[in-house]
N, C-alpha and C positions, 0 to 999 in steps of 0.2 A: 543475561548476556547482553554483556556492552557494548555497544556499537559505536565506533570513534569515526571521523571522517578525516584527517587532516589536509587542507589546505591544496583539496584535490582542484583541479582545473583540467577540462576536454578542451581543448583546439580540434576541429574537424572541417578539413577544405576550407583554410584559412579563418572561419572564423572561431572567435573563443564563447562557447555555448555553458561553459562554467567554470567559473574565475575565482580561483580559489577560496572553496568553501572550506571550511570548517564547523562542524558540529558533530556534540556527542549526547548519543541517545542514552538514560544510564535502564539501568536493567530491569526488565518490568514494566519501562515506559511508552505509553503511547505517541509518538513525535506525528504531525498533520504538519507535510511540504505543499504549500500557496503559492498561488502568482497566477496571471497572466498566459494566455497563450506564449508559446516559444521564452517563456521565464529563465527553461534549463530543471523545470523539477521532473521529464521522463529520465533525461540524459542522467542528472545526478544519480536518479533510483538505480538506473543502468549498469554502472560503477559500482557501486552495492555488492548484485549478483551476478558480477564479473561478464556483463555480456556488451558492456565497453568497459574499456583499459584508460583508467585516467592519462591525462598527458605529464603529468605533474602532481604528487601528492599521493597519500594511503590513505587505504579502509583498511582498518581495524575491526578486529571478529573477537573480544575479551583482550586482547593487546598481539591476538596474530595477523600479518598481513593476509590479507583473503587471498590478492593474486601472487601471491609464494606458496601457498598450500594446495596439494590436489581438492581435485573435481569432487571426490565422494565426502572427502571433510567437511567440505564448506555447505554442500546436500543433506548432510545429517545435521547440521545446526541453526541453517536457514528456509528458507520456504519463498517462493516468488508468484506473488500471481500479476498478470499484466495484461494490458488495456486490451491487447490484440490476446485472441485462442491460441496463436501457434500452427492455425491449418487447420485443413476439416480431416480428424480422424479417424481409418475407417474402423472407429471400435466403440463398446460401449460405453455408457457413461460408468458401469461398475469397475470398467478396466480403464478409465481413466483414471478412477479415482484410487488405483490399485496401483498405478504408477509412483504416486508418493510414499509407498513403501520400498519400495527400488534403492532409495541410497542406503536402507540397513539390511539385507540383502547379500548375498554373492549370487556371482555368475549364475544363473540357469534353475535357484530358488523358488518352489512355488507357493505358494500362499499357506501359512498353518492359517490355527484354530486365531492366535493374536491376531495375526493381519487381517483375516476374517472381522470380526469383534470390530476392530479401528474403523476400515474398510465401510463396516454395516452405520459404524457410530458418525462417520464424519456425514457419508451422504443422508442420515436422518438429522441430523442437526443445519445442515443448509436447505434441506425441504426439499431436497431432489430421490428418495430410496423409492420412489414410485419411479422415478424414469433409468434405474437400475439397467437396464435391460434393454433403451431406448436406443437407437443409434446416434451419439455423439453428434454427429453433422450435421443430423436433421432439428437439431433444437434452437430456441429463440435462441438470441443474443446472450438476455436477461437469464433463458438456462443456462449455458455456457460457460454466463460469468460465473451463477452458483458449480458448479458443477469442478469449475477450476481451483475456487474458493477451496472447496470440498478435497482434491487431490492436497492443496496446502494443508490443511488439519491432516489426511492422514499422513503425511509426513512427522507429523509429532516436533517439530523445529522449536528452539530455542529465542529463535526470531523470527519477522514476517516481512518482507518488501513487499506494499502494495499498490498499483500505478493504476489510481482510477477506479478501482475496484466498483463502486456504483454503479456505472456508466451507465449498465443499461439494464439497472434493475427498479422494479416498480417502488414506491416509498414503504411498506412494507419491507420490503426484502435488503434495502438498504437501512432499515434501521439493524432487520435480524443479523446483516453480515458485520456493522459495525460495532455492534453492542458481544456477539460473537467472538470479533479478535479484540476489542479488551477487556471478554471475562475471562482469557485467558489466560494471563496473566502470563505475555513474555513480549521483546519487545518486540516494536513494531515502528513502521515506518510507513505511512500512509499519503501517494499524491492526493489530492482532494480537491476541488471544483466550487463546491458548495462548502463556507466558507461558515452557515450555522450548522453544516453538520461535523465542520471543526473542529466548530468550539465543543459542540454537545461530547463529543468523543477521543478527545485529542488531552493530553494534558499540557503537552506545550503546543505550539506551532513558530512553523519557522515557512516564513516569509521570504519567495525568491522573485527578481527583478531583473532583465539582462545578466543572467547566470550569475549573479551572486545575492548573497542574502540578503537581505535587505532588514529584516527583523526576527529576534528570537523570544519570546514569550508565552506563557498564560495566555489563552482565549483572550482575558482583559485586556491583559497587557498591548495583547496584538490588532487587536482588532480595534481600532480605531478610529474616527473619521477619516482624520488629518492622512490617515497613513491611507485610507481607500482609497482617497483621493489622487493620493503622490504613483501609489503603484496603482491600481484599477483605473485612475481618474474617471471619477463615479463618485456622486451626488452621495452622502450615504449615513443612517443613522445607527449609533447601536447605542441598545437599553439591554439592561438586565432583565430576564425571565422573572417571574414575580415568584414563582414556585421555586424553579432551581435553579435561580444567582445564574445559569449560564447567558455570556452574551449573544444578543439577536442583531443581524445585520440587513435592516434595512432601507431598500434604494429610493431615493428619491426620484420620479420622471415626469417632470412637468407639471406638480400640483399631486398624481398617483405618486402610490408607495408601491414598490413591490420589494417581496421578502427575496432576499439572496440564496 
C-alpha cells in the first residue's frame, strides 16, 4: 500500500508546525522520520492517522484521501502506535491487544477462533504472552509499549505509523520491535530519535527541521557529518559498519566519542 503526503502544512495557534511537506512511501517500504525536538515529526505523523487535520495538503493511501474516507475504512488499512499509552485502561493486556481486531468486526461481535489465533500470535511476537491477563495500567512503560505494538499487529494493517515506538524499550526489545516491523512487509513510517536504529532498520530516512523536510534518501545518503552539524548542531563521525555496511553515527564530545 502506497502512502503519499502532498504539500501538507499544519498551523496551530499561529505557529507553522509542518510546512509544505511532501513524501511518498512505497508499498512495503520502511521510512524513518528523524530530526531534533520540535522539528514537526509527531505533528506530521498525526496527520497520517487522522489525529490532526492538515491546514492544507492531502494524505493519500493508494490514492484515496484518508480525510475523506470513513474511519473504519482507514482502521482496516492503517494502524498507529503512539508515544503515549492513551490513558490507563481498566483492561487486561489480552483485552487491549484484542482491540486491534475491532475494525474487522461488526458491532458487538465476539472473538472467533481466527481472532484468538491472531491475538495470541501478536502477544507472543512482542514477548508479552505471559502478561496476557495482567492489568494493562500496572505495566511498566516498556511493557505498555510492547502491548500497544502487539495491538497494532493484531489489526493486520497494510500500513503502520509508529511515533517513537522504542522510547521506553530496553535494547533487546528495541531490536525485536524494529526487526518485527521491518519483517512484516508492510508500508511503515517510523519516527525515531536514534539515528543508528533508523539507519539499521529503515529503507530511507526523512530528516525534518523547523517543520520542513531537509533531506530524504537512503541512510548513507542522508546521514552525513555536514547534515548532522546543520540540523542537530553536533560534531559527528559517520562510518560504515565493516560487516553490514550500515552507516553508524558517533558523536565527538570534547575528545571523547559517544555513539548516537
